[in-house]
PyMOL Python script that loads the backbone (N, CA, C, O; Angstrom):
from pymol import cmd

cmd.read_pdbstr("""\
ATOM      1  N   MET A   1      20.374  21.642  18.415  1.00  0.00           N
ATOM      2  CA  MET A   1      20.052  20.155  18.130  1.00  0.00           C
ATOM      3  C   MET A   1      20.152  19.339  19.216  1.00  0.00           C
ATOM      4  O   MET A   1      21.112  19.413  19.983  1.00  0.00           O
ATOM      5  N   ALA A   2      19.137  18.465  19.376  1.00  0.00           N
ATOM      6  CA  ALA A   2      18.799  17.369  20.334  1.00  0.00           C
ATOM      7  C   ALA A   2      20.283  16.474  20.538  1.00  0.00           C
ATOM      8  O   ALA A   2      21.100  16.665  19.637  1.00  0.00           O
ATOM      9  N   LYS A   3      20.608  15.724  21.405  1.00  0.00           N
ATOM     10  CA  LYS A   3      21.701  15.128  21.816  1.00  0.00           C
ATOM     11  C   LYS A   3      20.925  13.387  21.357  1.00  0.00           C
ATOM     12  O   LYS A   3      19.725  13.223  21.579  1.00  0.00           O
ATOM     13  N   PRO A   4      21.493  12.612  20.937  1.00  0.00           N
ATOM     14  CA  PRO A   4      20.856  11.469  20.471  1.00  0.00           C
ATOM     15  C   PRO A   4      20.884  10.491  21.938  1.00  0.00           C
ATOM     16  O   PRO A   4      21.886  10.265  22.617  1.00  0.00           O
ATOM     17  N   ALA A   5      19.849  10.127  22.127  1.00  0.00           N
ATOM     18  CA  ALA A   5      19.629   9.000  23.586  1.00  0.00           C
ATOM     19  C   ALA A   5      20.678   8.159  23.868  1.00  0.00           C
ATOM     20  O   ALA A   5      21.000   7.378  22.972  1.00  0.00           O
ATOM     21  N   ARG A   6      21.400   8.129  25.098  1.00  0.00           N
ATOM     22  CA  ARG A   6      22.587   6.964  25.059  1.00  0.00           C
ATOM     23  C   ARG A   6      22.166   5.608  25.182  1.00  0.00           C
ATOM     24  O   ARG A   6      21.404   5.304  26.099  1.00  0.00           O
ATOM     25  N   VAL A   7      22.637   4.624  24.238  1.00  0.00           N
ATOM     26  CA  VAL A   7      22.119   3.360  24.335  1.00  0.00           C
ATOM     27  C   VAL A   7      22.368   2.842  25.719  1.00  0.00           C
ATOM     28  O   VAL A   7      23.152   3.433  26.461  1.00  0.00           O
ATOM     29  N   GLN A   8      21.828   1.926  26.037  1.00  0.00           N
ATOM     30  CA  GLN A   8      22.006   1.241  27.489  1.00  0.00           C
ATOM     31  C   GLN A   8      21.891  -0.319  27.161  1.00  0.00           C
ATOM     32  O   GLN A   8      21.312  -0.848  26.212  1.00  0.00           O
ATOM     33  N   ARG A   9      22.485  -0.813  28.035  1.00  0.00           N
ATOM     34  CA  ARG A   9      22.193  -2.508  27.992  1.00  0.00           C
ATOM     35  C   ARG A   9      21.082  -2.981  29.029  1.00  0.00           C
ATOM     36  O   ARG A   9      21.114  -2.933  30.259  1.00  0.00           O
ATOM     37  N   LYS A  10      20.166  -3.415  28.242  1.00  0.00           N
ATOM     38  CA  LYS A  10      19.039  -4.032  29.604  1.00  0.00           C
ATOM     39  C   LYS A  10      18.756  -5.462  29.198  1.00  0.00           C
ATOM     40  O   LYS A  10      18.955  -5.835  28.042  1.00  0.00           O
ATOM     41  N   VAL A  11      18.250  -6.340  30.228  1.00  0.00           N
ATOM     42  CA  VAL A  11      17.811  -7.599  30.098  1.00  0.00           C
ATOM     43  C   VAL A  11      16.669  -7.571  29.520  1.00  0.00           C
ATOM     44  O   VAL A  11      15.743  -6.915  29.997  1.00  0.00           O
ATOM     45  N   LEU A  12      16.510  -8.510  28.031  1.00  0.00           N
ATOM     46  CA  LEU A  12      15.452  -8.658  27.340  1.00  0.00           C
ATOM     47  C   LEU A  12      14.376  -9.406  28.039  1.00  0.00           C
ATOM     48  O   LEU A  12      14.659 -10.569  28.326  1.00  0.00           O
ATOM     49  N   PRO A  13      13.156  -8.956  28.383  1.00  0.00           N
ATOM     50  CA  PRO A  13      12.035  -9.518  29.052  1.00  0.00           C
ATOM     51  C   PRO A  13      11.519 -10.680  27.886  1.00  0.00           C
ATOM     52  O   PRO A  13      11.827 -10.690  26.694  1.00  0.00           O
ATOM     53  N   ASN A  14      10.773 -11.503  28.503  1.00  0.00           N
ATOM     54  CA  ASN A  14      10.173 -12.624  27.732  1.00  0.00           C
ATOM     55  C   ASN A  14       9.081 -12.296  27.594  1.00  0.00           C
ATOM     56  O   ASN A  14       8.465 -11.992  28.615  1.00  0.00           O
ATOM     57  N   VAL A  15       8.387 -12.222  26.270  1.00  0.00           N
ATOM     58  CA  VAL A  15       7.033 -11.789  25.811  1.00  0.00           C
ATOM     59  C   VAL A  15       6.382 -12.871  24.982  1.00  0.00           C
ATOM     60  O   VAL A  15       5.377 -12.521  24.364  1.00  0.00           O
ATOM     61  N   VAL A  16       6.723 -13.945  24.877  1.00  0.00           N
ATOM     62  CA  VAL A  16       6.122 -15.254  24.200  1.00  0.00           C
ATOM     63  C   VAL A  16       4.871 -15.554  25.197  1.00  0.00           C
ATOM     64  O   VAL A  16       4.954 -15.625  26.423  1.00  0.00           O
ATOM     65  N   GLY A  17       3.764 -15.705  24.461  1.00  0.00           N
ATOM     66  CA  GLY A  17       2.487 -16.101  25.168  1.00  0.00           C
ATOM     67  C   GLY A  17       1.518 -14.830  25.357  1.00  0.00           C
ATOM     68  O   GLY A  17       0.303 -14.933  25.525  1.00  0.00           O
ATOM     69  N   MET A  18       2.177 -13.707  25.309  1.00  0.00           N
ATOM     70  CA  MET A  18       1.653 -12.580  25.547  1.00  0.00           C
ATOM     71  C   MET A  18       0.634 -12.073  24.013  1.00  0.00           C
ATOM     72  O   MET A  18       0.914 -12.712  22.999  1.00  0.00           O
ATOM     73  N   ASN A  19      -0.284 -11.174  23.899  1.00  0.00           N
ATOM     74  CA  ASN A  19      -0.535 -10.758  23.213  1.00  0.00           C
ATOM     75  C   ASN A  19       0.317  -9.688  22.360  1.00  0.00           C
ATOM     76  O   ASN A  19       1.231  -9.158  22.992  1.00  0.00           O
ATOM     77  N   LEU A  20       0.183  -9.362  21.255  1.00  0.00           N
ATOM     78  CA  LEU A  20       1.305  -8.632  20.553  1.00  0.00           C
ATOM     79  C   LEU A  20       1.280  -7.182  21.149  1.00  0.00           C
ATOM     80  O   LEU A  20       2.294  -6.625  21.570  1.00  0.00           O
ATOM     81  N   GLN A  21       0.088  -6.649  21.146  1.00  0.00           N
ATOM     82  CA  GLN A  21       0.121  -5.183  21.782  1.00  0.00           C
ATOM     83  C   GLN A  21       0.862  -5.257  23.144  1.00  0.00           C
ATOM     84  O   GLN A  21       1.944  -4.701  23.335  1.00  0.00           O
ATOM     85  N   ALA A  22       0.142  -6.047  24.156  1.00  0.00           N
ATOM     86  CA  ALA A  22       1.068  -5.874  25.414  1.00  0.00           C
ATOM     87  C   ALA A  22       2.300  -6.442  25.282  1.00  0.00           C
ATOM     88  O   ALA A  22       3.076  -6.011  26.135  1.00  0.00           O
ATOM     89  N   ALA A  23       2.695  -7.101  24.674  1.00  0.00           N
ATOM     90  CA  ALA A  23       4.144  -7.531  24.353  1.00  0.00           C
ATOM     91  C   ALA A  23       4.888  -6.255  23.905  1.00  0.00           C
ATOM     92  O   ALA A  23       5.860  -5.935  24.589  1.00  0.00           O
ATOM     93  N   GLN A  24       4.546  -5.446  22.793  1.00  0.00           N
ATOM     94  CA  GLN A  24       5.274  -4.267  22.578  1.00  0.00           C
ATOM     95  C   GLN A  24       5.276  -3.390  23.597  1.00  0.00           C
ATOM     96  O   GLN A  24       6.364  -2.899  23.899  1.00  0.00           O
ATOM     97  N   ASP A  25       4.048  -2.989  24.368  1.00  0.00           N
ATOM     98  CA  ASP A  25       4.340  -2.384  25.530  1.00  0.00           C
ATOM     99  C   ASP A  25       5.284  -2.644  26.428  1.00  0.00           C
ATOM    100  O   ASP A  25       6.019  -1.746  26.839  1.00  0.00           O
ATOM    101  N   LYS A  26       5.369  -3.756  26.796  1.00  0.00           N
ATOM    102  CA  LYS A  26       6.272  -4.206  27.761  1.00  0.00           C
ATOM    103  C   LYS A  26       7.969  -3.824  27.273  1.00  0.00           C
ATOM    104  O   LYS A  26       8.820  -3.248  27.950  1.00  0.00           O
ATOM    105  N   LEU A  27       8.071  -4.292  26.069  1.00  0.00           N
ATOM    106  CA  LEU A  27       9.654  -4.144  25.702  1.00  0.00           C
ATOM    107  C   LEU A  27       9.578  -2.608  25.719  1.00  0.00           C
ATOM    108  O   LEU A  27      10.361  -2.102  26.522  1.00  0.00           O
ATOM    109  N   GLN A  28       8.839  -1.778  25.042  1.00  0.00           N
ATOM    110  CA  GLN A  28       9.018  -0.349  25.160  1.00  0.00           C
ATOM    111  C   GLN A  28       9.070   0.108  26.655  1.00  0.00           C
ATOM    112  O   GLN A  28       9.875   0.990  26.952  1.00  0.00           O
ATOM    113  N   ALA A  29       8.462  -0.301  27.376  1.00  0.00           N
ATOM    114  CA  ALA A  29       8.672   0.327  28.834  1.00  0.00           C
ATOM    115  C   ALA A  29       9.816  -0.263  29.513  1.00  0.00           C
ATOM    116  O   ALA A  29      10.020   0.084  30.676  1.00  0.00           O
ATOM    117  N   THR A  30      10.804  -1.333  28.809  1.00  0.00           N
ATOM    118  CA  THR A  30      11.999  -1.870  29.371  1.00  0.00           C
ATOM    119  C   THR A  30      12.679  -1.049  28.466  1.00  0.00           C
ATOM    120  O   THR A  30      13.751  -1.214  29.048  1.00  0.00           O
ATOM    121  N   GLY A  31      12.946  -0.383  27.639  1.00  0.00           N
ATOM    122  CA  GLY A  31      13.647   0.330  26.865  1.00  0.00           C
ATOM    123  C   GLY A  31      13.871   0.142  25.018  1.00  0.00           C
ATOM    124  O   GLY A  31      14.455   0.854  24.201  1.00  0.00           O
ATOM    125  N   PHE A  32      13.208  -0.981  24.900  1.00  0.00           N
ATOM    126  CA  PHE A  32      13.652  -1.574  23.639  1.00  0.00           C
ATOM    127  C   PHE A  32      12.397  -0.898  22.425  1.00  0.00           C
ATOM    128  O   PHE A  32      11.209  -1.220  22.419  1.00  0.00           O
ATOM    129  N   TYR A  33      12.852  -0.221  21.769  1.00  0.00           N
ATOM    130  CA  TYR A  33      11.999   0.585  20.779  1.00  0.00           C
ATOM    131  C   TYR A  33      11.962   0.208  19.413  1.00  0.00           C
ATOM    132  O   TYR A  33      11.159   0.595  18.564  1.00  0.00           O
ATOM    133  N   VAL A  34      13.213  -0.843  19.237  1.00  0.00           N
ATOM    134  CA  VAL A  34      13.396  -0.871  17.547  1.00  0.00           C
ATOM    135  C   VAL A  34      12.755  -2.505  17.959  1.00  0.00           C
ATOM    136  O   VAL A  34      13.153  -3.380  18.727  1.00  0.00           O
ATOM    137  N   LEU A  35      11.507  -2.386  16.971  1.00  0.00           N
ATOM    138  CA  LEU A  35      10.725  -3.688  17.255  1.00  0.00           C
ATOM    139  C   LEU A  35      10.023  -4.072  15.760  1.00  0.00           C
ATOM    140  O   LEU A  35       9.602  -3.205  14.994  1.00  0.00           O
ATOM    141  N   ASN A  36       9.973  -5.541  15.481  1.00  0.00           N
ATOM    142  CA  ASN A  36       9.432  -5.730  14.224  1.00  0.00           C
ATOM    143  C   ASN A  36       8.462  -7.172  14.295  1.00  0.00           C
ATOM    144  O   ASN A  36       8.680  -8.228  14.888  1.00  0.00           O
ATOM    145  N   ASP A  37       7.593  -6.852  13.648  1.00  0.00           N
ATOM    146  CA  ASP A  37       6.383  -8.108  14.145  1.00  0.00           C
ATOM    147  C   ASP A  37       6.450  -8.984  12.512  1.00  0.00           C
ATOM    148  O   ASP A  37       6.709  -8.413  11.453  1.00  0.00           O
ATOM    149  N   LYS A  38       6.181 -10.312  12.643  1.00  0.00           N
ATOM    150  CA  LYS A  38       6.310 -11.091  11.595  1.00  0.00           C
ATOM    151  C   LYS A  38       4.968 -12.068  11.763  1.00  0.00           C
ATOM    152  O   LYS A  38       4.563 -12.380  12.883  1.00  0.00           O
ATOM    153  N   ASP A  39       4.447 -12.429  10.777  1.00  0.00           N
ATOM    154  CA  ASP A  39       3.303 -13.550  10.826  1.00  0.00           C
ATOM    155  C   ASP A  39       4.085 -14.924  10.994  1.00  0.00           C
ATOM    156  O   ASP A  39       4.837 -15.309  10.099  1.00  0.00           O
ATOM    157  N   ALA A  40       3.883 -15.684  12.209  1.00  0.00           N
ATOM    158  CA  ALA A  40       4.323 -16.877  12.609  1.00  0.00           C
ATOM    159  C   ALA A  40       3.994 -17.978  11.528  1.00  0.00           C
ATOM    160  O   ALA A  40       4.762 -18.899  11.251  1.00  0.00           O
ATOM    161  N   THR A  41       2.941 -17.800  11.037  1.00  0.00           N
ATOM    162  CA  THR A  41       2.356 -18.901  10.225  1.00  0.00           C
ATOM    163  C   THR A  41       3.211 -18.955   8.822  1.00  0.00           C
ATOM    164  O   THR A  41       3.178 -19.891   8.022  1.00  0.00           O
ATOM    165  N   GLY A  42       3.825 -17.995   8.721  1.00  0.00           N
ATOM    166  CA  GLY A  42       4.658 -17.743   7.076  1.00  0.00           C
ATOM    167  C   GLY A  42       3.841 -17.307   5.874  1.00  0.00           C
ATOM    168  O   GLY A  42       4.194 -17.332   4.695  1.00  0.00           O
ATOM    169  N   GLN A  43       2.434 -16.817   6.495  1.00  0.00           N
ATOM    170  CA  GLN A  43       1.720 -16.048   5.301  1.00  0.00           C
ATOM    171  C   GLN A  43       1.857 -14.888   4.965  1.00  0.00           C
ATOM    172  O   GLN A  43       1.376 -14.468   3.912  1.00  0.00           O
ATOM    173  N   GLY A  44       2.570 -14.106   5.832  1.00  0.00           N
ATOM    174  CA  GLY A  44       2.958 -12.804   5.453  1.00  0.00           C
ATOM    175  C   GLY A  44       1.951 -11.887   5.656  1.00  0.00           C
ATOM    176  O   GLY A  44       1.852 -10.924   4.896  1.00  0.00           O
ATOM    177  N   ARG A  45       0.973 -12.097   6.839  1.00  0.00           N
ATOM    178  CA  ARG A  45       0.086 -11.030   7.124  1.00  0.00           C
ATOM    179  C   ARG A  45       0.395 -10.161   7.983  1.00  0.00           C
ATOM    180  O   ARG A  45       1.146 -10.344   8.942  1.00  0.00           O
ATOM    181  N   PHE A  46      -0.279  -8.958   7.634  1.00  0.00           N
ATOM    182  CA  PHE A  46       0.073  -7.901   8.611  1.00  0.00           C
ATOM    183  C   PHE A  46      -1.009  -8.090   9.774  1.00  0.00           C
ATOM    184  O   PHE A  46      -2.148  -8.525   9.599  1.00  0.00           O
ATOM    185  N   GLN A  47      -0.424  -7.664  11.057  1.00  0.00           N
ATOM    186  CA  GLN A  47      -1.040  -7.588  12.320  1.00  0.00           C
ATOM    187  C   GLN A  47      -1.574  -6.247  12.694  1.00  0.00           C
ATOM    188  O   GLN A  47      -0.962  -5.464  13.421  1.00  0.00           O
ATOM    189  N   VAL A  48      -3.032  -5.959  12.034  1.00  0.00           N
ATOM    190  CA  VAL A  48      -3.569  -4.855  11.815  1.00  0.00           C
ATOM    191  C   VAL A  48      -4.226  -4.653  13.193  1.00  0.00           C
ATOM    192  O   VAL A  48      -4.086  -3.489  13.569  1.00  0.00           O
ATOM    193  N   LEU A  49      -4.864  -5.390  14.015  1.00  0.00           N
ATOM    194  CA  LEU A  49      -5.054  -5.411  15.541  1.00  0.00           C
ATOM    195  C   LEU A  49      -4.463  -6.236  16.261  1.00  0.00           C
ATOM    196  O   LEU A  49      -4.813  -7.415  16.315  1.00  0.00           O
ATOM    197  N   ASP A  50      -3.346  -5.688  17.013  1.00  0.00           N
ATOM    198  CA  ASP A  50      -2.526  -6.502  17.673  1.00  0.00           C
ATOM    199  C   ASP A  50      -2.844  -7.194  18.658  1.00  0.00           C
ATOM    200  O   ASP A  50      -2.207  -8.190  18.998  1.00  0.00           O
ATOM    201  N   ARG A  51      -4.103  -6.665  19.383  1.00  0.00           N
ATOM    202  CA  ARG A  51      -4.296  -7.468  20.438  1.00  0.00           C
ATOM    203  C   ARG A  51      -5.216  -8.829  20.205  1.00  0.00           C
ATOM    204  O   ARG A  51      -5.809  -9.474  21.070  1.00  0.00           O
ATOM    205  N   ASN A  52      -5.165  -9.045  18.943  1.00  0.00           N
ATOM    206  CA  ASN A  52      -5.855 -10.402  18.172  1.00  0.00           C
ATOM    207  C   ASN A  52      -4.674 -11.288  18.037  1.00  0.00           C
ATOM    208  O   ASN A  52      -4.967 -12.441  17.722  1.00  0.00           O
ATOM    209  N   TRP A  53      -3.515 -11.060  18.182  1.00  0.00           N
ATOM    210  CA  TRP A  53      -2.312 -11.890  17.836  1.00  0.00           C
ATOM    211  C   TRP A  53      -1.357 -12.052  19.422  1.00  0.00           C
ATOM    212  O   TRP A  53      -1.095 -11.285  20.348  1.00  0.00           O
ATOM    213  N   VAL A  54      -1.042 -13.529  19.087  1.00  0.00           N
ATOM    214  CA  VAL A  54      -0.269 -13.957  20.449  1.00  0.00           C
ATOM    215  C   VAL A  54       1.080 -14.004  19.992  1.00  0.00           C
ATOM    216  O   VAL A  54       1.290 -14.442  18.861  1.00  0.00           O
ATOM    217  N   VAL A  55       1.927 -13.657  20.631  1.00  0.00           N
ATOM    218  CA  VAL A  55       3.517 -13.905  20.399  1.00  0.00           C
ATOM    219  C   VAL A  55       3.778 -15.330  20.664  1.00  0.00           C
ATOM    220  O   VAL A  55       3.554 -15.818  21.772  1.00  0.00           O
ATOM    221  N   THR A  56       4.310 -16.101  19.541  1.00  0.00           N
ATOM    222  CA  THR A  56       4.942 -17.444  19.808  1.00  0.00           C
ATOM    223  C   THR A  56       6.437 -17.441  19.901  1.00  0.00           C
ATOM    224  O   THR A  56       6.979 -18.342  20.542  1.00  0.00           O
ATOM    225  N   GLN A  57       7.036 -16.662  19.417  1.00  0.00           N
ATOM    226  CA  GLN A  57       8.689 -16.544  19.147  1.00  0.00           C
ATOM    227  C   GLN A  57       9.111 -15.360  19.397  1.00  0.00           C
ATOM    228  O   GLN A  57       8.275 -14.547  19.002  1.00  0.00           O
ATOM    229  N   GLN A  58      10.094 -14.822  19.909  1.00  0.00           N
ATOM    230  CA  GLN A  58      10.989 -13.691  19.769  1.00  0.00           C
ATOM    231  C   GLN A  58      12.596 -13.981  19.502  1.00  0.00           C
ATOM    232  O   GLN A  58      13.242 -14.920  19.968  1.00  0.00           O
ATOM    233  N   THR A  59      13.070 -12.936  18.635  1.00  0.00           N
ATOM    234  CA  THR A  59      14.459 -13.237  18.702  1.00  0.00           C
ATOM    235  C   THR A  59      15.103 -11.871  18.584  1.00  0.00           C
ATOM    236  O   THR A  59      14.735 -11.063  17.731  1.00  0.00           O
ATOM    237  N   PRO A  60      16.065 -11.630  19.447  1.00  0.00           N
ATOM    238  CA  PRO A  60      16.932 -12.464  20.067  1.00  0.00           C
ATOM    239  C   PRO A  60      15.922 -12.971  21.222  1.00  0.00           C
ATOM    240  O   PRO A  60      14.866 -12.368  21.415  1.00  0.00           O
ATOM    241  N   GLY A  61      16.295 -14.129  21.998  1.00  0.00           N
ATOM    242  CA  GLY A  61      15.695 -14.797  22.904  1.00  0.00           C
ATOM    243  C   GLY A  61      15.883 -13.761  24.384  1.00  0.00           C
ATOM    244  O   GLY A  61      16.812 -12.984  24.606  1.00  0.00           O
ATOM    245  N   ALA A  62      14.820 -14.016  25.164  1.00  0.00           N
ATOM    246  CA  ALA A  62      14.584 -13.552  26.483  1.00  0.00           C
ATOM    247  C   ALA A  62      15.888 -13.622  27.520  1.00  0.00           C
ATOM    248  O   ALA A  62      16.473 -14.694  27.365  1.00  0.00           O
ATOM    249  N   GLY A  63      16.291 -13.073  28.180  1.00  0.00           N
ATOM    250  CA  GLY A  63      17.153 -13.120  29.303  1.00  0.00           C
ATOM    251  C   GLY A  63      18.334 -12.533  28.906  1.00  0.00           C
ATOM    252  O   GLY A  63      19.175 -12.221  29.748  1.00  0.00           O
ATOM    253  N   GLN A  64      18.486 -12.363  27.850  1.00  0.00           N
ATOM    254  CA  GLN A  64      20.039 -11.599  27.375  1.00  0.00           C
ATOM    255  C   GLN A  64      19.999 -10.013  27.833  1.00  0.00           C
ATOM    256  O   GLN A  64      19.002  -9.291  27.817  1.00  0.00           O
ATOM    257  N   LYS A  65      21.126  -9.712  28.180  1.00  0.00           N
ATOM    258  CA  LYS A  65      21.490  -8.210  28.195  1.00  0.00           C
ATOM    259  C   LYS A  65      21.942  -7.871  26.922  1.00  0.00           C
ATOM    260  O   LYS A  65      22.931  -8.367  26.383  1.00  0.00           O
ATOM    261  N   LEU A  66      21.122  -6.918  26.387  1.00  0.00           N
ATOM    262  CA  LEU A  66      21.104  -6.402  25.083  1.00  0.00           C
ATOM    263  C   LEU A  66      21.222  -4.908  25.325  1.00  0.00           C
ATOM    264  O   LEU A  66      20.762  -4.270  26.272  1.00  0.00           O
ATOM    265  N   PRO A  67      22.171  -4.320  23.923  1.00  0.00           N
ATOM    266  CA  PRO A  67      21.705  -2.759  23.616  1.00  0.00           C
ATOM    267  C   PRO A  67      20.268  -2.368  23.492  1.00  0.00           C
ATOM    268  O   PRO A  67      19.510  -3.024  22.777  1.00  0.00           O
ATOM    269  N   THR A  68      19.847  -1.271  24.194  1.00  0.00           N
ATOM    270  CA  THR A  68      18.618  -1.118  23.520  1.00  0.00           C
ATOM    271  C   THR A  68      17.982  -0.859  22.138  1.00  0.00           C
ATOM    272  O   THR A  68      16.808  -0.803  21.771  1.00  0.00           O
ATOM    273  N   ASP A  69      19.057  -0.731  21.556  1.00  0.00           N
ATOM    274  CA  ASP A  69      18.748  -0.164  19.970  1.00  0.00           C
ATOM    275  C   ASP A  69      18.848  -1.633  19.023  1.00  0.00           C
ATOM    276  O   ASP A  69      18.969  -1.666  17.798  1.00  0.00           O
ATOM    277  N   THR A  70      18.769  -2.736  19.882  1.00  0.00           N
ATOM    278  CA  THR A  70      18.993  -3.890  19.142  1.00  0.00           C
ATOM    279  C   THR A  70      17.410  -4.294  18.658  1.00  0.00           C
ATOM    280  O   THR A  70      16.396  -4.179  19.347  1.00  0.00           O
ATOM    281  N   LEU A  71      17.518  -4.856  17.114  1.00  0.00           N
ATOM    282  CA  LEU A  71      15.918  -5.029  16.598  1.00  0.00           C
ATOM    283  C   LEU A  71      15.721  -6.389  17.169  1.00  0.00           C
ATOM    284  O   LEU A  71      16.457  -7.375  17.211  1.00  0.00           O
ATOM    285  N   ILE A  72      14.287  -6.111  17.677  1.00  0.00           N
ATOM    286  CA  ILE A  72      13.470  -7.401  18.193  1.00  0.00           C
ATOM    287  C   ILE A  72      12.437  -7.670  17.298  1.00  0.00           C
ATOM    288  O   ILE A  72      11.625  -6.819  16.934  1.00  0.00           O
ATOM    289  N   THR A  73      12.446  -8.951  16.895  1.00  0.00           N
ATOM    290  CA  THR A  73      11.480  -9.513  16.144  1.00  0.00           C
ATOM    291  C   THR A  73      10.608 -10.304  16.932  1.00  0.00           C
ATOM    292  O   THR A  73      11.082 -11.089  17.753  1.00  0.00           O
ATOM    293  N   LEU A  74       9.110 -10.159  16.738  1.00  0.00           N
ATOM    294  CA  LEU A  74       8.227 -10.902  17.646  1.00  0.00           C
ATOM    295  C   LEU A  74       7.572 -11.730  16.423  1.00  0.00           C
ATOM    296  O   LEU A  74       7.229 -11.157  15.389  1.00  0.00           O
ATOM    297  N   TYR A  75       7.464 -12.750  16.565  1.00  0.00           N
ATOM    298  CA  TYR A  75       6.558 -13.758  15.456  1.00  0.00           C
ATOM    299  C   TYR A  75       5.420 -14.059  16.537  1.00  0.00           C
ATOM    300  O   TYR A  75       5.505 -14.372  17.725  1.00  0.00           O
ATOM    301  N   ALA A  76       4.032 -13.795  15.473  1.00  0.00           N
ATOM    302  CA  ALA A  76       3.055 -13.828  16.174  1.00  0.00           C
ATOM    303  C   ALA A  76       1.791 -14.786  15.126  1.00  0.00           C
ATOM    304  O   ALA A  76       2.025 -15.003  13.937  1.00  0.00           O
ATOM    305  N   LYS A  77       0.682 -15.200  15.710  1.00  0.00           N
ATOM    306  CA  LYS A  77      -0.389 -15.778  14.950  1.00  0.00           C
ATOM    307  C   LYS A  77      -1.559 -15.406  15.769  1.00  0.00           C
ATOM    308  O   LYS A  77      -1.469 -15.160  16.972  1.00  0.00           O
ATOM    309  N   LYS A  78      -2.648 -15.371  15.104  1.00  0.00           N
ATOM    310  CA  LYS A  78      -4.176 -14.921  15.356  1.00  0.00           C
ATOM    311  C   LYS A  78      -4.350 -16.014  16.650  1.00  0.00           C
ATOM    312  O   LYS A  78      -3.758 -17.094  16.673  1.00  0.00           O
ATOM    313  N   TYR A  79      -5.066 -15.646  17.489  1.00  0.00           N
ATOM    314  CA  TYR A  79      -5.288 -16.505  18.770  1.00  0.00           C
ATOM    315  C   TYR A  79      -6.214 -17.695  18.069  1.00  0.00           C
ATOM    316  O   TYR A  79      -6.867 -17.369  17.077  1.00  0.00           O
ATOM    317  N   GLY A  80      -6.290 -19.008  18.532  1.00  0.00           N
ATOM    318  CA  GLY A  80      -7.074 -19.970  17.814  1.00  0.00           C
ATOM    319  C   GLY A  80      -6.437 -20.403  16.385  1.00  0.00           C
ATOM    320  O   GLY A  80      -7.093 -21.022  15.547  1.00  0.00           O
ATOM    321  N   GLU A  81      -5.358 -20.089  16.237  1.00  0.00           N
ATOM    322  CA  GLU A  81      -4.840 -20.756  15.033  1.00  0.00           C
ATOM    323  C   GLU A  81      -3.626 -21.781  15.610  1.00  0.00           C
ATOM    324  O   GLU A  81      -2.992 -22.489  14.827  1.00  0.00           O
TER     325      GLU A  81
END
""", "prot")
cmd.dss("prot")
cmd.show_as("cartoon", "prot")
cmd.util.cbc("prot")
cmd.orient("prot")
């Protein structure tokens, strides 16, 4: 049986202004894998093509030192909205 990965504390990067795919990639490269995406317009749309969406907000906010198993929610809208 494999040992569970040890949870570390790392500084959460700022991904606001990035396309959703690049933001997810950056967070995962930093060690944050518990990610959730939401439509920032409140319309409840699904982000099918992540590269067509821009992150407008993230919670928790960037710069905090957090456990890497913290849920990170990215709010995004389609480019041009």
